[in-house]
C-alpha positions as a printed NumPy array, in Angstrom:
array([[  0.046,   0.081,  -0.07 ],
       [  1.358,   3.436,  -0.856],
       [  0.651,   6.857,   0.457],
       [  1.321,   9.948,  -1.677],
       [  3.854,  12.3  ,  -0.035],
       [  4.943,  15.835,  -1.153],
       [  8.648,  15.077,  -0.766],
       [  8.927,  11.404,  -1.88 ],
       [  6.017,  10.748,  -4.102],
       [  4.391,   7.343,  -3.593],
       [  5.9  ,   5.377,  -0.688],
       [  4.86 ,   2.667,   1.606],
       [  4.976,   4.297,   5.058],
       [  2.368,   2.013,   6.599],
       [  4.018,  -0.041,   9.454],
       [  3.294,  -2.649,  12.134],
       [  5.142,  -3.115,  15.392],
       [  6.377,  -6.618,  16.103],
       [  6.636,  -8.314,  19.555],
       [ 10.084,  -6.809,  19.96 ],
       [  8.968,  -3.331,  19.372],
       [ 10.408,  -2.99 ,  16.014],
       [  8.594,  -1.281,  13.16 ],
       [  8.319,  -3.115,   9.938],
       [  6.532,  -2.125,   6.708],
       [  3.016,  -3.482,   6.369],
       [  2.36 ,  -6.173,   3.726],
       [ -0.952,  -7.465,   2.822],
       [ -1.724, -10.891,   1.288],
       [ -4.566,  -9.65 ,  -0.906],
       [ -5.907,  -6.463,  -2.546],
       [ -9.028,  -6.832,  -0.636],
       [ -7.251,  -6.904,   2.694],
       [ -5.314,  -3.815,   1.743],
       [ -8.531,  -2.004,   0.682],
       [-10.113,  -2.976,   3.941],
       [ -7.183,  -1.275,   5.788],
       [ -7.753,   1.968,   3.823],
       [-11.439,   1.799,   4.33 ],
       [-10.969,   1.424,   8.091],
       [ -8.642,   4.364,   8.137],
       [-11.259,   6.546,   6.571],
       [-14.081,   5.137,   8.843],
       [-11.852,   6.066,  11.866],
       [-11.222,   9.523,  10.546],
       [-15.025,  10.087,   9.89 ],
       [-15.865,   8.935,  13.428],
       [-13.154,  11.292,  14.837],
       [-14.836,  14.242,  12.993],
       [-18.271,  13.289,  13.993],
       [-17.308,  12.972,  17.613],
       [-15.397,  16.288,  17.663],
       [-11.924,  14.714,  18.13 ],
       [-10.904,  16.   ,  14.717],
       [-11.867,  19.138,  12.859],
       [-13.817,  18.635,   9.614],
       [-10.851,  20.018,   7.585],
       [ -8.432,  17.426,   9.295],
       [ -9.275,  14.526,   7.156],
       [ -7.451,  12.88 ,   4.272],
       [ -7.989,  12.632,   0.566],
       [ -8.493,   8.994,  -0.679],
       [ -6.653,   9.869,  -3.824],
       [ -3.605,   9.933,  -1.658],
       [ -3.627,   6.228,  -1.021],
       [ -3.104,   3.344,  -3.444],
       [ -2.653,  -0.277,  -3.448],
       [  0.591,  -1.506,  -5.001],
       [  1.166,  -5.024,  -6.012],
       [  4.852,  -5.672,  -5.338],
       [  4.762,  -8.998,  -7.11 ],
       [  3.309,  -7.626, -10.447],
       [  4.544,  -4.038, -10.012],
       [  1.009,  -2.565, -10.287]])
């Protein structure tokens, strides 16, 4: 999964923390799993906006996220 960044363009900056506290890049077994992760992010942001934890203009643009298939280079 890639996120659009101003300085580096498209990069994988999604990470998970392992049992030793080390961060590793997130990898997804299927496109559907990666898409579900993006969808969950936007659902969480919407909930935070609705609850007042986040201002309405503190969301993100879905166009700044894409799923990149490292096996097929797509």
